[in-house]
N, CA, C and O atoms as a GROMACS GRO file, in nm:
protein
  312
    1MET      N    1   0.636  -0.768   0.887
    1MET     CA    2   0.495  -0.802   0.875
    1MET      C    3   0.480  -0.948   0.918
    1MET      O    4   0.553  -1.035   0.871
    2ALA      N    5   0.386  -0.972   1.005
    2ALA     CA    6   0.362  -1.106   1.056
    2ALA      C    7   0.298  -1.194   0.948
    2ALA      O    8   0.231  -1.145   0.858
    3GLU      N    9   0.321  -1.323   0.960
    3GLU     CA   10   0.258  -1.419   0.868
    3GLU      C   11   0.153  -1.498   0.945
    3GLU      O   12   0.167  -1.524   1.064
    4ILE      N   13   0.049  -1.536   0.873
    4ILE     CA   14  -0.055  -1.620   0.932
    4ILE      C   15  -0.105  -1.714   0.824
    4ILE      O   16  -0.131  -1.672   0.711
    5GLY      N   17  -0.118  -1.841   0.857
    5GLY     CA   18  -0.169  -1.938   0.763
    5GLY      C   19  -0.320  -1.929   0.750
    5GLY      O   20  -0.388  -1.882   0.841
    6VAL      N   21  -0.372  -1.975   0.638
    6VAL     CA   22  -0.516  -1.970   0.613
    6VAL      C   23  -0.591  -2.044   0.722
    6VAL      O   24  -0.694  -1.996   0.770
    7LYS      N   25  -0.542  -2.159   0.762
    7LYS     CA   26  -0.610  -2.238   0.865
    7LYS      C   27  -0.620  -2.160   0.996
    7LYS      O   28  -0.725  -2.156   1.059
    8GLU      N   29  -0.508  -2.099   1.036
    8GLU     CA   30  -0.508  -2.020   1.160
    8GLU      C   31  -0.597  -1.898   1.146
    8GLU      O   32  -0.668  -1.861   1.240
    9LEU      N   33  -0.594  -1.834   1.028
    9LEU     CA   34  -0.678  -1.718   1.004
    9LEU      C   35  -0.826  -1.754   1.018
    9LEU      O   36  -0.903  -1.678   1.077
   10LYS      N   37  -0.865  -1.868   0.964
   10LYS     CA   38  -1.004  -1.912   0.976
   10LYS      C   39  -1.045  -1.927   1.122
   10LYS      O   40  -1.156  -1.892   1.160
   11ALA      N   41  -0.955  -1.979   1.202
   11ALA     CA   42  -0.986  -2.005   1.343
   11ALA      C   43  -0.985  -1.878   1.428
   11ALA      O   44  -1.049  -1.874   1.533
   12THR      N   45  -0.912  -1.775   1.383
   12THR     CA   46  -0.896  -1.655   1.466
   12THR      C   47  -0.932  -1.527   1.390
   12THR      O   48  -0.882  -1.420   1.424
   13ALA      N   49  -1.016  -1.537   1.291
   13ALA     CA   50  -1.045  -1.424   1.203
   13ALA      C   51  -1.088  -1.298   1.278
   13ALA      O   52  -1.038  -1.190   1.249
   14SER      N   53  -1.178  -1.310   1.371
   14SER     CA   54  -1.227  -1.191   1.442
   14SER      C   55  -1.114  -1.120   1.516
   14SER      O   56  -1.103  -0.998   1.508
   15ALA      N   57  -1.031  -1.195   1.586
   15ALA     CA   58  -0.919  -1.136   1.660
   15ALA      C   59  -0.818  -1.073   1.564
   15ALA      O   60  -0.765  -0.965   1.590
   16VAL      N   61  -0.790  -1.141   1.453
   16VAL     CA   62  -0.693  -1.088   1.356
   16VAL      C   63  -0.746  -0.958   1.296
   16VAL      O   64  -0.670  -0.862   1.281
   17ILE      N   65  -0.873  -0.953   1.261
   17ILE     CA   66  -0.931  -0.831   1.203
   17ILE      C   67  -0.923  -0.717   1.303
   17ILE      O   68  -0.895  -0.604   1.265
   18GLU      N   69  -0.948  -0.745   1.430
   18GLU     CA   70  -0.935  -0.640   1.532
   18GLU      C   71  -0.792  -0.588   1.540
   18GLU      O   72  -0.770  -0.467   1.555
   19GLU      N   73  -0.694  -0.677   1.529
   19GLU     CA   74  -0.554  -0.635   1.530
   19GLU      C   75  -0.522  -0.548   1.408
   19GLU      O   76  -0.452  -0.447   1.419
   20VAL      N   77  -0.575  -0.588   1.294
   20VAL     CA   78  -0.551  -0.511   1.171
   20VAL      C   79  -0.615  -0.374   1.183
   20VAL      O   80  -0.557  -0.274   1.139
   21GLU      N   81  -0.732  -0.366   1.241
   21GLU     CA   82  -0.797  -0.237   1.262
   21GLU      C   83  -0.711  -0.145   1.348
   21GLU      O   84  -0.715  -0.023   1.333
   22ARG      N   85  -0.633  -0.203   1.438
   22ARG     CA   86  -0.545  -0.125   1.527
   22ARG      C   87  -0.408  -0.098   1.464
   22ARG      O   88  -0.322  -0.038   1.527
   23GLY      N   89  -0.388  -0.142   1.337
   23GLY     CA   90  -0.265  -0.109   1.267
   23GLY      C   91  -0.175  -0.226   1.232
   23GLY      O   92  -0.075  -0.206   1.162
   24ALA      N   93  -0.206  -0.346   1.277
   24ALA     CA   94  -0.123  -0.462   1.243
   24ALA      C   95  -0.140  -0.497   1.095
   24ALA      O   96  -0.238  -0.458   1.032
   25ALA      N   97  -0.044  -0.569   1.042
   25ALA     CA   98  -0.051  -0.615   0.904
   25ALA      C   99  -0.006  -0.760   0.899
   25ALA      O  100   0.083  -0.800   0.974
   26TYR      N  101  -0.066  -0.837   0.812
   26TYR     CA  102  -0.035  -0.980   0.800
   26TYR      C  103  -0.017  -1.020   0.655
   26TYR      O  104  -0.086  -0.970   0.566
   27VAL      N  105   0.075  -1.111   0.633
   27VAL     CA  106   0.084  -1.183   0.506
   27VAL      C  107   0.012  -1.315   0.531
   27VAL      O  108   0.051  -1.391   0.620
   28VAL      N  109  -0.090  -1.342   0.453
   28VAL     CA  110  -0.163  -1.468   0.466
   28VAL      C  111  -0.096  -1.570   0.376
   28VAL      O  112  -0.077  -1.546   0.256
   29THR      N  113  -0.061  -1.684   0.434
   29THR     CA  114   0.005  -1.787   0.356
   29THR      C  115  -0.088  -1.904   0.331
   29THR      O  116  -0.175  -1.936   0.412
   30LYS      N  117  -0.066  -1.966   0.218
   30LYS     CA  118  -0.142  -2.085   0.180
   30LYS      C  119  -0.039  -2.190   0.142
   30LYS      O  120   0.035  -2.174   0.045
   31ARG      N  121  -0.036  -2.298   0.218
   31ARG     CA  122   0.065  -2.403   0.199
   31ARG      C  123   0.207  -2.346   0.206
   31ARG      O  124   0.295  -2.387   0.131
   32GLY      N  125   0.227  -2.249   0.296
   32GLY     CA  126   0.358  -2.192   0.317
   32GLY      C  127   0.400  -2.082   0.222
   32GLY      O  128   0.508  -2.025   0.235
   33ARG      N  129   0.316  -2.051   0.126
   33ARG     CA  130   0.348  -1.948   0.028
   33ARG      C  131   0.257  -1.826   0.048
   33ARG      O  132   0.139  -1.841   0.076
   34PRO      N  133   0.312  -1.704   0.033
   34PRO     CA  134   0.229  -1.584   0.046
   34PRO      C  135   0.114  -1.586  -0.055
   34PRO      O  136   0.134  -1.614  -0.173
   35ALA      N  137  -0.005  -1.556  -0.006
   35ALA     CA  138  -0.123  -1.557  -0.093
   35ALA      C  139  -0.200  -1.425  -0.089
   35ALA      O  140  -0.267  -1.390  -0.186
   36ALA      N  141  -0.191  -1.353   0.022
   36ALA     CA  142  -0.267  -1.229   0.037
   36ALA      C  143  -0.203  -1.145   0.147
   36ALA      O  144  -0.116  -1.191   0.220
   37VAL      N  145  -0.249  -1.021   0.155
   37VAL     CA  146  -0.202  -0.931   0.259
   37VAL      C  147  -0.324  -0.868   0.326
   37VAL      O  148  -0.418  -0.826   0.260
   38LEU      N  149  -0.320  -0.861   0.458
   38LEU     CA  150  -0.423  -0.791   0.534
   38LEU      C  151  -0.359  -0.666   0.592
   38LEU      O  152  -0.263  -0.673   0.669
   39ILE      N  153  -0.412  -0.549   0.552
   39ILE     CA  154  -0.362  -0.422   0.604
   39ILE      C  155  -0.481  -0.334   0.641
   39ILE      O  156  -0.591  -0.354   0.589
   40PRO      N  157  -0.460  -0.237   0.728
   40PRO     CA  158  -0.570  -0.145   0.763
   40PRO      C  159  -0.622  -0.072   0.639
   40PRO      O  160  -0.549  -0.049   0.543
   41VAL      N  161  -0.749  -0.038   0.643
   41VAL     CA  162  -0.815   0.028   0.530
   41VAL      C  163  -0.741   0.156   0.490
   41VAL      O  164  -0.726   0.184   0.371
   42GLU      N  165  -0.697   0.233   0.588
   42GLU     CA  166  -0.629   0.359   0.557
   42GLU      C  167  -0.505   0.334   0.471
   42GLU      O  168  -0.479   0.408   0.376
   43GLU      N  169  -0.428   0.232   0.505
   43GLU     CA  170  -0.309   0.199   0.426
   43GLU      C  171  -0.348   0.150   0.287
   43GLU      O  172  -0.280   0.180   0.189
   44ALA      N  173  -0.456   0.074   0.279
   44ALA     CA  174  -0.501   0.024   0.149
   44ALA      C  175  -0.543   0.139   0.060
   44ALA      O  176  -0.514   0.138  -0.060
   45GLU      N  177  -0.612   0.239   0.116
   45GLU     CA  178  -0.652   0.356   0.038
   45GLU      C  179  -0.530   0.428  -0.017
   45GLU      O  180  -0.527   0.465  -0.134
   46ASP      N  181  -0.428   0.447   0.068
   46ASP     CA  182  -0.304   0.512   0.022
   46ASP      C  183  -0.239   0.432  -0.089
   46ASP      O  184  -0.192   0.489  -0.188
   47LEU      N  185  -0.237   0.301  -0.074
   47LEU     CA  186  -0.176   0.214  -0.174
   47LEU      C  187  -0.250   0.224  -0.308
   47LEU      O  188  -0.187   0.231  -0.414
   48VAL      N  189  -0.381   0.224  -0.303
   48VAL     CA  190  -0.461   0.233  -0.425
   48VAL      C  191  -0.440   0.368  -0.492
   48VAL      O  192  -0.420   0.376  -0.613
   49LEU      N  193  -0.444   0.475  -0.414
   49LEU     CA  194  -0.426   0.608  -0.471
   49LEU      C  195  -0.287   0.626  -0.529
   49LEU      O  196  -0.270   0.689  -0.634
   50ALA      N  197  -0.186   0.571  -0.463
   50ALA     CA  198  -0.048   0.585  -0.512
   50ALA      C  199  -0.027   0.512  -0.643
   50ALA      O  200   0.069   0.540  -0.715
   51ASN      N  201  -0.115   0.419  -0.675
   51ASN     CA  202  -0.101   0.343  -0.799
   51ASN      C  203  -0.213   0.370  -0.899
   51ASN      O  204  -0.229   0.297  -0.996
   52ALA      N  205  -0.290   0.476  -0.874
   52ALA     CA  206  -0.398   0.514  -0.965
   52ALA      C  207  -0.338   0.564  -1.096
   52ALA      O  208  -0.234   0.630  -1.095
   53ASP      N  209  -0.402   0.533  -1.207
   53ASP     CA  210  -0.350   0.569  -1.339
   53ASP      C  211  -0.320   0.718  -1.352
   53ASP      O  212  -0.214   0.754  -1.404
   54GLU      N  213  -0.411   0.804  -1.307
   54GLU     CA  214  -0.390   0.948  -1.321
   54GLU      C  215  -0.267   0.993  -1.242
   54GLU      O  216  -0.188   1.073  -1.291
   55TYR      N  217  -0.252   0.943  -1.120
   55TYR     CA  218  -0.136   0.980  -1.039
   55TYR      C  219  -0.007   0.930  -1.103
   55TYR      O  220   0.093   1.002  -1.105
   56LEU      N  221  -0.008   0.808  -1.155
   56LEU     CA  222   0.111   0.753  -1.220
   56LEU      C  223   0.151   0.836  -1.341
   56LEU      O  224   0.269   0.860  -1.364
   57ARG      N  225   0.052   0.880  -1.420
   57ARG     CA  226   0.080   0.964  -1.537
   57ARG      C  227   0.144   1.097  -1.494
   57ARG      O  228   0.241   1.143  -1.553
   58MET      N  229   0.087   1.157  -1.390
   58MET     CA  230   0.140   1.284  -1.341
   58MET      C  231   0.283   1.266  -1.287
   58MET      O  232   0.369   1.350  -1.310
   59ARG      N  233   0.306   1.157  -1.216
   59ARG     CA  234   0.438   1.132  -1.160
   59ARG      C  235   0.541   1.110  -1.271
   59ARG      O  236   0.652   1.164  -1.265
   60ARG      N  237   0.505   1.032  -1.373
   60ARG     CA  238   0.596   1.009  -1.486
   60ARG      C  239   0.625   1.140  -1.559
   60ARG      O  240   0.739   1.167  -1.595
   61ALA      N  241   0.522   1.221  -1.581
   61ALA     CA  242   0.540   1.349  -1.651
   61ALA      C  243   0.633   1.439  -1.570
   61ALA      O  244   0.719   1.506  -1.627
   62GLY      N  245   0.616   1.442  -1.438
   62GLY     CA  246   0.702   1.523  -1.354
   62GLY      C  247   0.846   1.476  -1.358
   62GLY      O  248   0.938   1.557  -1.364
   63ARG      N  249   0.866   1.346  -1.356
   63ARG     CA  250   1.003   1.292  -1.362
   63ARG      C  251   1.068   1.321  -1.498
   63ARG      O  252   1.187   1.350  -1.505
   64THR      N  253   0.989   1.312  -1.604
   64THR     CA  254   1.041   1.341  -1.738
   64THR      C  255   1.080   1.488  -1.748
   64THR      O  256   1.187   1.522  -1.799
   65ALA      N  257   0.992   1.576  -1.698
   65ALA     CA  258   1.023   1.719  -1.700
   65ALA      C  259   1.148   1.748  -1.618
   65ALA      O  260   1.232   1.828  -1.660
   66TYR      N  261   1.161   1.686  -1.505
   66TYR     CA  262   1.278   1.707  -1.420
   66TYR      C  263   1.405   1.661  -1.491
   66TYR      O  264   1.508   1.730  -1.487
   67ALA      N  265   1.399   1.546  -1.556
   67ALA     CA  266   1.515   1.493  -1.628
   67ALA      C  267   1.558   1.585  -1.741
   67ALA      O  268   1.676   1.592  -1.776
   68LYS      N  269   1.461   1.656  -1.799
   68LYS     CA  270   1.492   1.748  -1.909
   68LYS      C  271   1.528   1.888  -1.858
   68LYS      O  272   1.549   1.980  -1.937
   69GLY      N  273   1.534   1.902  -1.726
   69GLY     CA  274   1.572   2.032  -1.669
   69GLY      C  275   1.458   2.131  -1.660
   69GLY      O  276   1.481   2.248  -1.626
   70ARG      N  277   1.337   2.089  -1.688
   70ARG     CA  278   1.223   2.179  -1.680
   70ARG      C  279   1.167   2.174  -1.538
   70ARG      O  280   1.077   2.097  -1.507
   71THR      N  281   1.224   2.258  -1.454
   71THR     CA  282   1.180   2.261  -1.315
   71THR      C  283   1.139   2.402  -1.277
   71THR      O  284   1.170   2.498  -1.348
   72THR      N  285   1.069   2.414  -1.166
   72THR     CA  286   1.026   2.542  -1.113
   72THR      C  287   1.084   2.557  -0.974
   72THR      O  288   1.074   2.466  -0.892
   73ASP      N  289   1.145   2.671  -0.948
   73ASP     CA  290   1.199   2.698  -0.816
   73ASP      C  291   1.084   2.706  -0.717
   73ASP      O  292   0.978   2.760  -0.748
   74LEU      N  293   1.104   2.652  -0.599
   74LEU     CA  294   0.999   2.647  -0.497
   74LEU      C  295   0.946   2.786  -0.464
   74LEU      O  296   0.826   2.801  -0.441
   75LYS      N  297   1.031   2.886  -0.462
   75LYS     CA  298   0.986   3.023  -0.428
   75LYS      C  299   0.890   3.078  -0.535
   75LYS      O  300   0.813   3.169  -0.507
   76ASP      N  301   0.895   3.023  -0.657
   76ASP     CA  302   0.807   3.069  -0.764
   76ASP      C  303   0.672   2.999  -0.764
   76ASP      O  304   0.583   3.037  -0.840
   77VAL      N  305   0.655   2.898  -0.682
   77VAL     CA  306   0.531   2.822  -0.679
   77VAL      C  307   0.421   2.898  -0.607
   77VAL      O  308   0.304   2.883  -0.640
   78ARG      N  309   0.456   2.979  -0.512
   78ARG     CA  310   0.356   3.052  -0.433
   78ARG      C  311   0.295   3.158  -0.509
   78ARG      O  312   0.208   3.230  -0.458
   0.00000   0.00000   0.00000
């Protein structure tokens, strides 16, 4: 992931946003330290959904069930 400083981002914001729309991603730095991330909206949606409370609860429950041996054979799912 490319890095871009706040000062450079201010000067080239339109071009950077166009690049992000095409799939690029940037770590925005402030005084040399990471401060933010610019990613395409589609990736941000996936990131938000993957960390949604309901999904996390379901994932934890599935992992707990698997650890206890409570699994379902794939052929039985249909």
